[in-house]
N, CA, C and O atoms as a printed pandas DataFrame, in Angstrom:
     atom_number atom_name residue_name chain_id  residue_number  x_coord  y_coord  z_coord
0              1         N          MET        A               1   88.351  107.121   98.022
1              2        CA          MET        A               1   89.340  107.417   98.136
2              3         C          MET        A               1   90.133  107.003   98.763
3              4         O          MET        A               1   89.726  106.291   99.681
4              5         N          PHE        A               2   92.111  107.247   98.613
5              6        CA          PHE        A               2   92.563  106.504   99.113
6              7         C          PHE        A               2   93.883  107.878   99.815
7              8         O          PHE        A               2   94.994  108.099   99.333
8              9         N          LEU        A               3   93.365  108.445  100.810
9             10        CA          LEU        A               3   95.003  108.979  100.783
10            11         C          LEU        A               3   95.965  109.385  102.707
11            12         O          LEU        A               3   95.565  109.365  103.871
12            13         N          GLY        A               4   97.297  109.696  102.037
13            14        CA          GLY        A               4   97.271  110.031  103.565
14            15         C          GLY        A               4   97.259  111.654  104.253
15            16         O          GLY        A               4   97.075  112.856  104.064
16            17         N          ILE        A               5   97.373  111.310  104.553
17            18        CA          ILE        A               5   97.667  112.393  105.840
18            19         C          ILE        A               5   97.919  112.522  107.202
19            20         O          ILE        A               5   97.708  111.610  108.002
20            21         N          SER        A               6   98.545  114.070  107.624
21            22        CA          SER        A               6   99.217  113.625  108.678
22            23         C          SER        A               6   98.377  115.297  109.581
23            24         O          SER        A               6   97.766  115.986  108.763
24            25         N          ARG        A               7   98.361  115.769  110.829
25            26        CA          ARG        A               7   97.782  116.844  110.851
26            27         C          ARG        A               7   99.423  117.313  111.793
27            28         O          ARG        A               7   99.810  116.697  112.786
28            29         N          TRP        A               8  100.209  118.595  111.126
29            30        CA          TRP        A               8  100.616  119.162  111.415
30            31         C          TRP        A               8  100.205  121.051  111.366
31            32         O          TRP        A               8   99.386  121.523  110.578
32            33         N          LYS        A               9  101.183  122.073  112.639
33            34        CA          LYS        A               9  100.782  123.062  112.280
34            35         C          LYS        A               9   99.300  123.345  112.162
35            36         O          LYS        A               9   98.819  123.895  111.171
36            37         N          GLN        A              10   98.653  122.982  113.121
37            38        CA          GLN        A              10   97.198  122.913  112.688
38            39         C          GLN        A              10   96.466  123.444  112.116
39            40         O          GLN        A              10   95.678  124.386  112.034
40            41         N          GLU        A              11   97.310  121.804  111.294
41            42        CA          GLU        A              11   96.511  121.264  109.617
42            43         C          GLU        A              11   97.032  120.338  109.082
43            44         O          GLU        A              11   98.257  120.247  109.008
44            45         N          TRP        A              12   95.995  119.218  108.466
45            46        CA          TRP        A              12   96.444  118.517  108.128
46            47         C          TRP        A              12   96.548  118.532  106.013
47            48         O          TRP        A              12   95.937  118.926  105.020
48            49         N          TRP        A              13   97.911  117.717  106.486
49            50        CA          TRP        A              13   98.071  117.341  105.283
50            51         C          TRP        A              13   98.847  116.599  104.421
51            52         O          TRP        A              13   99.802  115.963  104.867
52            53         N          PHE        A              14   98.544  116.590  103.129
53            54        CA          PHE        A              14   98.888  115.427  102.118
54            55         C          PHE        A              14   99.576  114.038  102.606
55            56         O          PHE        A              14   98.746  113.924  103.508
56            57         N          SER        A              15   99.882  113.602  102.670
57            58        CA          SER        A              15  101.745  112.252  102.764
58            59         C          SER        A              15  101.909  111.660  102.806
59            60         O          SER        A              15  102.778  111.021  103.398
60            61         N          GLY        A              16  100.721  111.361  101.824
61            62        CA          GLY        A              16  101.075  110.414  100.855
62            63         C          GLY        A              16  100.888  109.524   99.471
63            64         O          GLY        A              16  101.634  109.551   98.492
64            65         N          THR        A              17   99.695  108.730   99.651
65            66        CA          THR        A              17   99.692  108.742   97.996
66            67         C          THR        A              17   98.031  108.293   98.098
67            68         O          THR        A              17   97.589  107.498   98.928
68            69         N          TYR        A              18   97.064  109.141   96.838
69            70        CA          TYR        A              18   96.284  109.700   96.310
70            71         C          TYR        A              18   96.083  108.669   95.297
71            72         O          TYR        A              18   96.752  108.242   94.356
72            73         N          PHE        A              19   94.488  108.311   96.000
73            74        CA          PHE        A              19   93.716  107.963   94.200
74            75         C          PHE        A              19   92.403  107.946   94.552
75            76         O          PHE        A              19   92.041  108.192   95.703
76            77         N          ARG        A              20   91.669  107.684   93.684
77            78        CA          ARG        A              20   90.353  108.397   93.283
78            79         C          ARG        A              20   89.428  108.168   92.113
79            80         O          ARG        A              20   89.676  108.631   90.999
80            81         N          GLN        A              21   88.050  107.240   92.458
81            82        CA          GLN        A              21   87.423  106.865   91.673
82            83         C          GLN        A              21   86.710  107.299   90.945
83            84         O          GLN        A              21   87.533  107.850   90.215
84            85         N          VAL        A              22   85.468  107.589   90.373
85            86        CA          VAL        A              22   84.762  107.763   89.595
86            87         C          VAL        A              22   83.627  107.928   91.337
87            88         O          VAL        A              22   83.935  107.415   92.412
88            89         N          PHE        A              23   82.041  109.000   90.988
89            90        CA          PHE        A              23   81.952  109.086   91.857
90            91         C          PHE        A              23   80.337  108.257   91.932
91            92         O          PHE        A              23   79.438  108.224   91.092
92            93         N          ASN        A              24   80.431  107.664   93.246
93            94        CA          ASN        A              24   79.034  106.472   93.294
94            95         C          ASN        A              24   78.635  106.452   94.606
95            96         O          ASN        A              24   79.233  106.172   95.644
96            97         N          PRO        A              25   77.262  106.880   94.314
97            98        CA          PRO        A              25   77.051  107.068   96.099
98            99         C          PRO        A              25   76.031  105.897   96.753
99           100         O          PRO        A              25   75.150  105.948   97.611
100          101         N          ASP        A              26   76.321  105.337   96.322
101          102        CA          ASP        A              26   75.672  103.785   96.696
102          103         C          ASP        A              26   76.885  104.276   97.555
103          104         O          ASP        A              26   76.729  105.074   98.480
104          105         N          LEU        A              27   78.017  103.794   97.228
105          106        CA          LEU        A              27   79.635  103.380   97.920
106          107         C          LEU        A              27   79.816  104.497   98.773
107          108         O          LEU        A              27   79.694  104.455   99.997
108          109         N          ILE        A              28   80.017  105.185   98.313
109          110        CA          ILE        A              28   79.480  106.905   99.975
110          111         C          ILE        A              28   78.439  105.744  101.203
111          112         O          ILE        A              28   78.584  105.033  102.197
112          113         N          LEU        A              29   77.416  106.221  100.249
113          114        CA          LEU        A              29   76.706  105.508  101.903
114          115         C          LEU        A              29   76.358  104.120  102.639
115          116         O          LEU        A              29   75.547  103.724  103.476
116          117         N          ASP        A              30   77.725  103.444  101.648
117          118        CA          ASP        A              30   77.960  102.342  101.949
118          119         C          ASP        A              30   79.297  102.406  103.157
119          120         O          ASP        A              30   79.618  101.675  104.094
120          121         N          GLU        A              31   79.752  103.457  102.675
121          122        CA          GLU        A              31   80.518  103.661  104.047
122          123         C          GLU        A              31   80.485  104.290  104.892
123          124         O          GLU        A              31   81.003  104.101  105.992
124          125         N          LYS        A              32   79.896  105.119  104.547
125          126        CA          LYS        A              32   78.910  106.199  106.176
126          127         C          LYS        A              32   78.231  105.136  107.185
127          128         O          LYS        A              32   78.243  104.906  108.394
128          129         N          ASN        A              33   77.735  104.703  106.213
129          130        CA          ASN        A              33   76.658  102.990  106.981
130          131         C          ASN        A              33   78.238  102.405  107.732
131          132         O          ASN        A              33   78.902  102.952  108.612
132          133         N          SER        A              34   78.374  101.717  107.342
133          134        CA          SER        A              34   80.267  100.789  107.693
134          135         C          SER        A              34   80.844  101.055  108.578
135          136         O          SER        A              34   81.668  101.948  108.379
136          137         N          PHE        A              35   80.770  100.455  110.083
137          138        CA          PHE        A              35   81.498  100.017  111.768
138          139         C          PHE        A              35   82.737  100.469  111.130
139          140         O          PHE        A              35   83.322  101.534  111.331
140          141         N          GLU        A              36   83.087   99.435  110.263
141          142        CA          GLU        A              36   84.905   98.902  109.539
142          143         C          GLU        A              36   85.187  100.325  109.471
143          144         O          GLU        A              36   85.908  100.730  110.383
144          145         N          SER        A              37   84.622  101.587  108.227
145          146        CA          SER        A              37   85.499  102.075  107.938
146          147         C          SER        A              37   85.629  103.123  108.767
147          148         O          SER        A              37   86.650  103.757  109.035
148          149         N          ARG        A              38   83.836  103.354  109.403
149          150        CA          ARG        A              38   84.602  104.057  110.340
150          151         C          ARG        A              38   85.638  104.732  111.724
151          152         O          ARG        A              38   85.784  105.830  112.262
152          153         N          LYS        A              39   86.128  103.525  111.856
153          154        CA          LYS        A              39   86.263  102.462  112.901
154          155         C          LYS        A              39   88.357  102.910  112.403
155          156         O          LYS        A              39   89.407  103.073  113.023
156          157         N          GLU        A              40   87.741  102.924  110.506
157          158        CA          GLU        A              40   89.778  103.145  110.699
158          159         C          GLU        A              40   90.261  105.509  110.376
159          160         O          GLU        A              40   91.206  106.282  110.220
160          161         N          VAL        A              41   88.848  105.472  110.471
161          162        CA          VAL        A              41   89.169  107.424  110.581
162          163         C          VAL        A              41   89.118  107.501  112.290
163          164         O          VAL        A              41   89.731  108.482  112.710
164          165         N          ALA        A              42   88.840  107.118  112.769
165          166        CA          ALA        A              42   88.411  107.487  114.458
166          167         C          ALA        A              42   90.135  108.841  115.231
167          168         O          ALA        A              42   90.152  109.781  116.026
168          169         N          PHE        A              43   91.336  108.063  114.307
169          170        CA          PHE        A              43   91.943  107.859  114.917
170          171         C          PHE        A              43   92.037  109.709  115.055
171          172         O          PHE        A              43   92.701  110.320  115.893
172          173         N          LEU        A              44   91.066  110.379  113.845
173          174        CA          LEU        A              44   90.774  112.058  112.952
174          175         C          LEU        A              44   91.003  112.854  114.626
175          176         O          LEU        A              44   91.782  113.789  114.817
176          177         N          ASP        A              45   90.004  112.129  115.850
177          178        CA          ASP        A              45   89.192  112.669  116.201
178          179         C          ASP        A              45   90.272  112.816  117.726
179          180         O          ASP        A              45   90.215  112.326  118.854
180          181         N          HIS        A              46   91.105  113.646  117.104
181          182        CA          HIS        A              46   92.356  113.594  118.382
182          183         C          HIS        A              46   92.256  114.197  119.765
183          184         O          HIS        A              46   93.314  114.288  120.388
184          185         N          LYS        A              47   90.904  114.716  120.465
185          186        CA          LYS        A              47   90.511  115.221  121.178
186          187         C          LYS        A              47   90.044  114.382  122.268
187          188         O          LYS        A              47   89.884  114.512  123.482
188          189         N          LYS        A              48   89.806  113.033  120.974
189          190        CA          LYS        A              48   89.604  111.767  122.492
190          191         C          LYS        A              48   91.070  111.398  123.653
191          192         O          LYS        A              48   92.286  111.580  123.712
192          193         N          ASP        A              49   90.437  111.048  124.095
193          194        CA          ASP        A              49   91.844  110.608  125.156
194          195         C          ASP        A              49   91.665  109.179  124.810
195          196         O          ASP        A              49   92.585  108.669  125.450
196          197         N          VAL        A              50   91.018  108.154  124.158
197          198        CA          VAL        A              50   91.665  106.646  123.695
198          199         C          VAL        A              50   92.035  106.502  123.083
199          200         O          VAL        A              50   92.562  105.392  123.153
200          201         N          ALA        A              51   92.406  107.513  121.265
201          202        CA          ALA        A              51   93.075  107.393  120.956
202          203         C          ALA        A              51   94.637  108.148  121.231
203          204         O          ALA        A              51   95.675  107.650  120.796
204          205         N          THR        A              52   94.605  109.109  121.827
205          206        CA          THR        A              52   95.920  109.403  122.852
206          207         C          THR        A              52   96.421  108.911  123.620
207          208         O          THR        A              52   97.405  109.157  124.317
208          209         N          LYS        A              53   95.065  107.394  123.454
209          210        CA          LYS        A              53   96.594  106.884  124.948
210          211         C          LYS        A              53   95.978  105.465  124.092
211          212         O          LYS        A              53   94.845  105.148  124.455
212          213         N          ILE        A              54   96.504  104.720  123.170
213          214        CA          ILE        A              54   96.598  104.179  121.949
214          215         C          ILE        A              54   97.662  104.717  121.795
215          216         O          ILE        A              54   98.488  104.259  122.584
216          217         N          LEU        A              55   98.293  105.943  120.764
217          218        CA          LEU        A              55   99.063  106.462  120.912
218          219         C          LEU        A              55  100.296  106.807  121.143
219          220         O          LEU        A              55  100.912  107.066  120.110
220          221         N          GLN        A              56  100.780  106.889  121.933
221          222        CA          GLN        A              56  101.325  106.690  122.937
222          223         C          GLN        A              56  102.022  105.389  123.386
223          224         O          GLN        A              56  103.243  105.284  123.506
224          225         N          SER        A              57  101.081  104.359  123.635
225          226        CA          SER        A              57  101.694  102.857  123.735
226          227         C          SER        A              57  102.342  102.182  122.439
227          228         O          SER        A              57  103.337  101.489  122.226
228          229         N          GLN        A              58  100.868  102.939  121.357
229          230        CA          GLN        A              58  102.425  102.494  120.431
230          231         C          GLN        A              58  104.033  103.155  120.431
231          232         O          GLN        A              58  105.230  102.915  120.270
232          233         N          LEU        A              59  103.301  103.887  120.657
233          234        CA          LEU        A              59  104.866  105.607  120.154
234          235         C          LEU        A              59  105.971  104.752  121.631
235          236         O          LEU        A              59  107.136  105.046  121.900
236          237         N          GLU        A              60  105.420  104.085  122.075
237          238        CA          GLU        A              60  106.269  103.510  123.657
238          239         C          GLU        A              60  106.911  102.756  122.531
239          240         O          GLU        A              60  107.571  103.248  121.616
240          241         N          ALA        A              61  106.502  100.944  122.811
241          242        CA          ALA        A              61  106.046  100.371  121.455
242          243         C          ALA        A              61  107.370  100.409  120.883
243          244         O          ALA        A              61  108.375   99.699  120.849
244          245         N          PHE        A              62  106.937  101.607  120.415
245          246        CA          PHE        A              62  108.851  101.488  118.766
246          247         C          PHE        A              62  109.933  101.600  118.751
247          248         O          PHE        A              62  110.871  101.057  118.169
248          249         N          LYS        A              63  109.704  102.930  119.959
249          250        CA          LYS        A              63  110.588  103.130  119.986
250          251         C          LYS        A              63  111.438  101.882  121.517
251          252         O          LYS        A              63  112.536  101.493  121.121
252          253         N          GLN        A              64  111.272  101.610  122.220
253          254        CA          GLN        A              64  111.579   99.783  122.110
254          255         C          GLN        A              64  112.506   99.048  121.185
255          256         O          GLN        A              64  113.546   98.451  121.464
256          257         N          CYS        A              65  111.912   99.214  120.024
257          258        CA          CYS        A              65  111.502   98.074  119.353
258          259         C          CYS        A              65  112.514   99.287  118.445
259          260         O          CYS        A              65  112.975   98.517  117.602
260          261         N          ASN        A              66  112.984  100.344  118.182
261          262        CA          ASN        A              66  114.178  101.049  117.760
262          263         C          ASN        A              66  115.197  101.987  118.563
263          264         O          ASN        A              66  115.652  103.048  118.135
264          265         N          ASN        A              67  115.512  101.323  119.982
265          266        CA          ASN        A              67  116.541  101.617  120.338
266          267         C          ASN        A              67  116.645  103.102  121.187
267          268         O          ASN        A              67  117.643  103.804  121.350
268          269         N          GLY        A              68  115.146  103.334  121.701
269          270        CA          GLY        A              68  114.606  104.863  121.669
270          271         C          GLY        A              68  113.501  106.088  120.794
271          272         O          GLY        A              68  112.520  106.755  121.121
272          273         N          SER        A              69  114.139  105.945  119.820
273          274        CA          SER        A              69  114.464  106.130  118.602
274          275         C          SER        A              69  112.703  106.374  117.812
275          276         O          SER        A              69  111.931  105.418  117.744
276          277         N          GLN        A              70  112.380  107.557  117.368
277          278        CA          GLN        A              70  111.840  108.024  116.945
278          279         C          GLN        A              70  111.198  107.877  115.240
279          280         O          GLN        A              70  110.210  108.031  114.522
280          281         N          ILE        A              71  112.814  107.403  115.302
281          282        CA          ILE        A              71  112.563  107.791  113.664
282          283         C          ILE        A              71  113.936  106.223  113.208
283          284         O          ILE        A              71  115.065  106.368  113.676
284          285         N          ALA        A              72  113.695  105.125  112.481
285          286        CA          ALA        A              72  114.585  104.343  111.857
286          287         C          ALA        A              72  115.042  105.118  110.740
287          288         O          ALA        A              72  114.482  106.119  110.294
288          289         N          PHE        A              73  116.709  104.281  110.075
289          290        CA          PHE        A              73  116.913  104.746  109.309
290          291         C          PHE        A              73  117.382  103.529  108.875
291          292         O          PHE        A              73  118.174  102.962  109.628
292          293         N          LEU        A              74  116.863  102.588  107.070
293          294        CA          LEU        A              74  117.455  100.925  107.212
294          295         C          LEU        A              74  117.492  101.424  105.443
295          296         O          LEU        A              74  117.214  102.204  104.532
296          297         N          PRO        A              75  118.137  100.110  105.994
297          298        CA          PRO        A              75  118.065   99.239  104.162
298          299         C          PRO        A              75  116.852   99.124  103.856
299          300         O          PRO        A              75  116.008   98.577  104.566
300          301         N          LYS        A              76  116.528   99.977  102.029
301          302        CA          LYS        A              76  115.262   99.318  102.144
302          303         C          LYS        A              76  114.773   97.749  102.450
303          304         O          LYS        A              76  113.716   97.560  103.050
304          305         N          THR        A              77  115.611   96.625  101.998
305          306        CA          THR        A              77  115.261   95.238  102.387
306          307         C          THR        A              77  114.618   95.624  103.509
307          308         O          THR        A              77  113.510   95.113  103.673
308          309         N          SER        A              78  115.002   96.387  104.333
309          310        CA          SER        A              78  115.138   95.747  106.148
310          311         C          SER        A              78  113.697   96.237  106.659
311          312         O          SER        A              78  113.078   95.673  107.562
312          313         N          ILE        A              79  113.076   97.803  105.684
313          314        CA          ILE        A              79  111.911   98.376  106.036
314          315         C          ILE        A              79  110.673   97.098  106.125
315          316         O          ILE        A              79  109.922   97.314  107.076
316          317         N          GLN        A              80  110.336   95.907  105.390
317          318        CA          GLN        A              80  109.210   95.694  105.398
318          319         C          GLN        A              80  109.528   94.541  107.077
319          320         O          GLN        A              80  108.643   94.487  107.930
320          321         N          GLU        A              81  111.162   93.585  107.292
321          322        CA          GLU        A              81  111.419   93.546  108.273
322          323         C          GLU        A              81  110.879   94.348  109.827
323          324         O          GLU        A              81  110.217   93.887  110.757
324          325         N          PHE        A              82  111.421   95.575  109.639
325          326        CA          PHE        A              82  111.327   96.265  111.445
326          327         C          PHE        A              82  109.869   96.091  111.009
327          328         O          PHE        A              82  109.363   95.255  111.759
328          329         N          TYR        A              83  108.934   96.559  110.056
329          330        CA          TYR        A              83  107.539   96.940  110.681
330          331         C          TYR        A              83  106.756   95.477  111.408
331          332         O          TYR        A              83  105.750   95.351  112.106
332          333         N          GLN        A              84  108.032   94.232  110.712
333          334        CA          GLN        A              84  106.751   92.971  110.808
334          335         C          GLN        A              84  106.930   93.828  112.121
335          336         O          GLN        A              84  106.250   94.809  112.424
336          337         N          ASN        A              85  108.309   93.100  113.081
337          338        CA          ASN        A              85  108.655   93.196  114.510
338          339         C          ASN        A              85  108.348   94.012  115.433
339          340         O          ASN        A              85  108.667   93.919  116.618
340          341         N          TYR        A              86  107.479   95.157  114.735
341          342        CA          TYR        A              86  107.573   96.455  115.633
342          343         C          TYR        A              86  105.772   95.738  115.845
343          344         O          TYR        A              86  105.170   95.386  116.859
344          345         N          SER        A              87  105.406   95.755  114.507
345          346        CA          SER        A              87  103.766   95.289  114.724
346          347         C          SER        A              87  103.623   93.994  115.819
347          348         O          SER        A              87  102.741   94.037  116.676
348          349         N          GLU        A              88  104.363   93.077  115.744
349          350        CA          GLU        A              88  104.332   91.665  116.207
350          351         C          GLU        A              88  104.797   91.918  118.011
351          352         O          GLU        A              88  104.501   91.259  119.008
352          353         N          TYR        A              89  105.413   92.836  117.884
353          354        CA          TYR        A              89  106.501   93.781  119.408
354          355         C          TYR        A              89  104.978   93.794  120.123
355          356         O          TYR        A              89  104.556   92.871  120.818
356          357         N          TYR        A              90  103.949   95.510  119.689
357          358        CA          TYR        A              90  103.143   96.398  119.938
358          359         C          TYR        A              90  102.477   94.719  119.860
359          360         O          TYR        A              90  103.338   93.860  120.054
360          361         N          ASN        A              91  101.893   94.503  119.752
361          362        CA          ASN        A              91  100.718   93.430  120.000
362          363         C          ASN        A              91  100.736   92.434  121.285
363          364         O          ASN        A              91   99.858   91.912  121.973
364          365         N          SER        A              92  102.886   92.412  121.277
365          366        CA          SER        A              92  102.512   90.773  122.578
366          367         C          SER        A              92  102.573   92.113  123.995
367          368         O          SER        A              92  102.287   91.624  125.087
368          369         N          THR        A              93  102.920   93.722  124.030
369          370        CA          THR        A              93  102.288   94.132  125.197
370          371         C          THR        A              93  100.981   94.305  125.511
371          372         O          THR        A              93  100.642   93.971  126.646
372          373         N          LEU        A              94   99.917   94.887  124.545
373          374        CA          LEU        A              94   98.593   93.930  125.483
374          375         C          LEU        A              94   98.051   93.264  125.521
375          376         O          LEU        A              94   96.862   93.191  125.209
376          377         N          ASP        A              95   98.725   92.544  125.916
377          378        CA          ASP        A              95   98.033   91.086  127.320
378          379         C          ASP        A              95   97.723   90.563  126.325
379          380         O          ASP        A              95   98.441   89.575  126.167
380          381         N          LEU        A              96   96.678   90.740  125.146
381          382        CA          LEU        A              96   95.838   89.961  125.214
382          383         C          LEU        A              96   96.050   88.243  125.266
383          384         O          LEU        A              96   97.129   87.736  125.572
384          385         N          PRO        A              97   94.201   87.046  124.730
385          386        CA          PRO        A              97   95.183   85.255  125.301
386          387         C          PRO        A              97   96.301   85.380  123.957
387          388         O          PRO        A              97   96.306   86.266  123.102
388          389         N          GLU        A              98   97.042   84.439  124.048
389          390        CA          GLU        A              98   97.180   83.756  122.833
390          391         C          GLU        A              98   96.219   83.006  122.146
391          392         O          GLU        A              98   96.641   82.278  121.248
392          393         N          GLU        A              99   94.660   83.031  122.441
393          394        CA          GLU        A              99   94.599   82.531  120.988
394          395         C          GLU        A              99   93.320   83.948  120.224
395          396         O          GLU        A              99   92.441   83.741  119.388
396          397         N          GLU        A             100   93.617   85.055  120.779
397          398        CA          GLU        A             100   93.180   86.080  119.981
398          399         C          GLU        A             100   94.441   86.401  119.184
399          400         O          GLU        A             100   94.575   86.523  117.966
400          401         N          ILE        A             101   95.599   86.541  120.469
401          402        CA          ILE        A             101   96.716   87.066  119.007
402          403         C          ILE        A             101   97.015   86.147  118.220
403          404         O          ILE        A             101   97.811   86.371  117.308
404          405         N          LYS        A             102   96.455   84.926  118.393
405          406        CA          LYS        A             102   96.429   84.139  116.609
406          407         C          LYS        A             102   96.359   84.321  116.224
407          408         O          LYS        A             102   97.202   84.435  115.335
408          409         N          ALA        A             103   95.063   84.736  116.180
409          410        CA          ALA        A             103   93.445   85.135  115.402
410          411         C          ALA        A             103   93.898   86.259  114.592
411          412         O          ALA        A             103   93.526   86.523  113.448
412          413         N          ALA        A             104   94.937   87.040  115.471
413          414        CA          ALA        A             104   94.923   88.536  114.730
414          415         C          ALA        A             104   96.208   88.502  114.196
415          416         O          ALA        A             104   96.300   89.283  113.249
416          417         N          ASN        A             105   97.362   87.823  114.472
417          418        CA          ASN        A             105   98.456   87.882  113.245
418          419         C          ASN        A             105   97.581   87.347  111.980
419          420         O          ASN        A             105   97.584   87.925  110.893
420          421         N          GLN        A             106   96.813   86.142  112.267
421          422        CA          GLN        A             106   96.821   84.811  110.823
422          423         C          GLN        A             106   95.503   86.376  109.765
423          424         O          GLN        A             106   95.440   86.568  108.551
424          425         N          ARG        A             107   94.567   87.274  111.132
425          426        CA          ARG        A             107   93.678   87.986  109.513
426          427         C          ARG        A             107   94.551   88.904  109.682
427          428         O          ARG        A             107   93.844   89.846  110.039
428          429         N          LEU        A             108   95.791   89.339  109.668
429          430        CA          LEU        A             108   96.339   90.445  109.241
430          431         C          LEU        A             108   98.002   89.639  107.805
431          432         O          LEU        A             108   98.586   90.192  106.873
432          433         N          LYS        A             109   98.098   88.491  108.285
433          434        CA          LYS        A             109   98.423   88.101  107.121
434          435         C          LYS        A             109   97.265   87.610  106.255
435          436         O          LYS        A             109   97.425   88.481  105.400
436          437         N          ASP        A             110   95.951   86.724  105.671
437          438        CA          ASP        A             110   94.945   86.696  104.920
438          439         C          ASP        A             110   94.732   88.357  104.094
439          440         O          ASP        A             110   94.722   88.718  102.917
440          441         N          ALA        A             111   94.668   88.655  104.658
441          442        CA          ALA        A             111   95.344   90.391  104.438
442          443         C          ALA        A             111   96.067   90.781  103.305
443          444         O          ALA        A             111   95.596   91.352  102.322
444          445         N          GLY        A             112   97.144   90.473  103.469
445          446        CA          GLY        A             112   98.930   90.414  102.837
446          447         C          GLY        A             112   99.726   90.611  103.126
447          448         O          GLY        A             112  100.840   90.305  102.702
448          449         N          PHE        A             113   99.217   91.536  104.441
449          450        CA          PHE        A             113  100.931   91.490  105.427
450          451         C          PHE        A             113  101.644   90.957  105.336
451          452         O          PHE        A             113  101.418   89.757  105.178
452          453         N          PHE        A             114  102.892   91.381  105.364
453          454        CA          PHE        A             114  104.205   89.600  106.335
454          455         C          PHE        A             114  103.623   88.924  105.929
455          456         O          PHE        A             114  103.144   88.034  106.632
456          457         N          ASN        A             115  103.290   89.028  104.166
457          458        CA          ASN        A             115  103.765   87.945  102.929
458          459         C          ASN        A             115  105.223   88.048  102.189
459          460         O          ASN        A             115  105.727   87.064  101.647
460          461         N          THR        A             116  105.799   89.223  102.216
461          462        CA          THR        A             116  107.527   89.052  102.226
462          463         C          THR        A             116  108.549   88.111  102.789
463          464         O          THR        A             116  108.412   87.576  103.889
464          465         N          LYS        A             117  109.718   87.903  101.891
465          466        CA          LYS        A             117  110.406   86.890  103.143
466          467         C          LYS        A             117  111.318   87.904  103.473
467          468         O          LYS        A             117  111.503   89.010  102.964
468          469         N          LYS        A             118  111.979   87.200  104.635
469          470        CA          LYS        A             118  113.000   88.560  105.336
470          471         C          LYS        A             118  114.196   88.553  103.811
471          472         O          LYS        A             118  114.452   87.653  103.011
472          473         N          GLY        A             119  114.663   89.873  103.913
473          474        CA          GLY        A             119  115.028   90.415  102.488
474          475         C          GLY        A             119  114.864   91.336  101.860
475          476         O          GLY        A             119  115.268   92.447  101.515
476          477         N          GLU        A             120  113.930   90.367  101.760
477          478        CA          GLU        A             120  112.654   90.484  100.241
478          479         C          GLU        A             120  113.079   92.268   99.858
479          480         O          GLU        A             120  113.165   93.032  100.820
480          481         N          ASN        A             121  113.257   92.673   98.809
481          482        CA          ASN        A             121  113.150   94.010   98.474
482          483         C          ASN        A             121  111.942   94.079   98.158
483          484         O          ASN        A             121  111.584   93.631   97.069
484          485         N          ILE        A             122  111.223   94.536   98.856
485          486        CA          ILE        A             122  109.615   95.313   98.157
486          487         C          ILE        A             122  109.640   96.672   97.965
487          488         O          ILE        A             122  108.449   96.972   98.047
488          489         N          PHE        A             123  110.346   97.820   97.733
489          490        CA          PHE        A             123  110.832   98.347   97.531
490          491         C          PHE        A             123  112.382   99.138   95.828
491          492         O          PHE        A             123  113.431   99.763   95.670
492          493         N          PRO        A             124  110.784   98.074   94.785
493          494        CA          PRO        A             124  112.733   97.532   93.691
494          495         C          PRO        A             124  113.120   99.035   93.529
495          496         O          PRO        A             124  114.304   99.341   93.667
496          497         N          GLU        A             125  111.688  100.505   93.090
497          498        CA          GLU        A             125  112.723  101.407   92.378
498          499         C          GLU        A             125  112.679  102.969   93.617
499          500         O          GLU        A             125  112.839  104.188   93.548
500          501         N          ALA        A             126  112.304  101.748   94.828
501          502        CA          ALA        A             126  113.153  103.364   95.678
502          503         C          ALA        A             126  114.356  103.611   96.058
503          504         O          ALA        A             126  114.998  102.588   95.818
504          505         N          ALA        A             127  115.096  104.475   96.564
505          506        CA          ALA        A             127  116.037  104.133   97.132
506          507         C          ALA        A             127  116.324  103.792   97.879
507          508         O          ALA        A             127  115.721  103.844   98.951
508          509         N          GLU        A             128  117.720  103.114   97.614
509          510        CA          GLU        A             128  118.807  102.171   98.862
510          511         C          GLU        A             128  118.696  102.693   99.729
511          512         O          GLU        A             128  119.789  102.629  100.293
512          513         N          THR        A             129  117.940  103.319  100.384
513          514        CA          THR        A             129  117.791  103.493  102.655
514          515         C          THR        A             129  116.481  103.242  102.034
515          516         O          THR        A             129  116.034  102.774  100.986
516          517         N          GLY        A             130  115.842  104.022  103.709
517          518        CA          GLY        A             130  114.712  104.265  103.620
518          519         C          GLY        A             130  114.699  104.941  105.333
519          520         O          GLY        A             130  115.633  104.795  106.121
520          521         N          LEU        A             131  113.338  105.725  105.648
521          522        CA          LEU        A             131  113.098  105.895  107.289
522          523         C          LEU        A             131  112.106  105.906  107.159
523          524         O          LEU        A             131  111.490  106.297  106.167
524          525         N          VAL        A             132  111.578  105.348  108.423
525          526        CA          VAL        A             132  110.664  104.958  108.927
526          527         C          VAL        A             132  110.340  105.523  110.547
527          528         O          VAL        A             132  111.053  105.069  111.442
528          529         N          PHE        A             133  109.434  106.351  110.838
529          530        CA          PHE        A             133  109.369  107.385  111.692
530          531         C          PHE        A             133  107.822  107.563  112.347
531          532         O          PHE        A             133  106.939  107.792  111.521
532          533         N          PHE        A             134  107.318  107.452  114.143
533          534        CA          PHE        A             134  106.836  107.240  114.310
534          535         C          PHE        A             134  106.127  108.426  114.503
535          536         O          PHE        A             134  106.905  109.018  115.251
536          537         N          GLN        A             135  104.596  109.636  114.234
537          538        CA          GLN        A             135  104.275  110.891  114.190
538          539         C          GLN        A             135  102.656  110.455  115.536
539          540         O          GLN        A             135  101.462  110.266  115.300
540          541         N          SER        A             136  103.426  110.457  116.818
541          542        CA          SER        A             136  102.455  109.765  118.141
542          543         C          SER        A             136  101.422  111.301  118.502
543          544         O          SER        A             136  100.369  111.061  119.093
544          545         N          LYS        A             137  101.696  112.722  118.180
545          546        CA          LYS        A             137  100.536  113.480  118.167
546          547         C          LYS        A             137  100.184  114.620  117.309
547          548         O          LYS        A             137  101.099  114.789  116.503
548          549         N          TRP        A             138   99.133  115.564  117.131
549          550        CA          TRP        A             138   99.195  116.430  116.291
550          551         C          TRP        A             138   99.781  117.615  117.094
551          552         O          TRP        A             138  100.317  117.621  118.201
552          553         N          ARG        A             139   99.528  118.610  116.228
553          554        CA          ARG        A             139  100.223  119.514  116.463
554          555         C          ARG        A             139   99.259  120.978  115.700
555          556         O          ARG        A             139   99.052  121.470  114.591
556          557         N          MET        A             140   98.768  121.284  117.666
557          558        CA          MET        A             140   97.414  121.864  117.416
558          559         C          MET        A             140   98.033  123.685  117.794
559          560         O          MET        A             140   97.248  124.631  117.726
């Protein structure tokens, strides 16, 4: 299953796409035992200081890329470029060695991120504009 969720007013809310497939106990076991898969949802433990600190640093980088705002209203042709610029900027704030940054950027490209050309319309059926926002806090 793949779904988007966010925490709002002490509840988890569906906020994205949802895909489902036939129950497969082997897949469930593999996912439960996968370090990578568990790491992907570690942010759900909002009481951990590490997650809070990471989210705060990501928020600060987002605001620095967006004139101090948590919300960006953009033409749909600029959303991918905005995301790419933000991701690259945030990664640069981590003070990682140059080799590690290059390797991380290559992994992103290999995974299919940032494969669009500047100004390319990756949202052909969406409205002409969109909004990008950064939600950094869980509301209890």
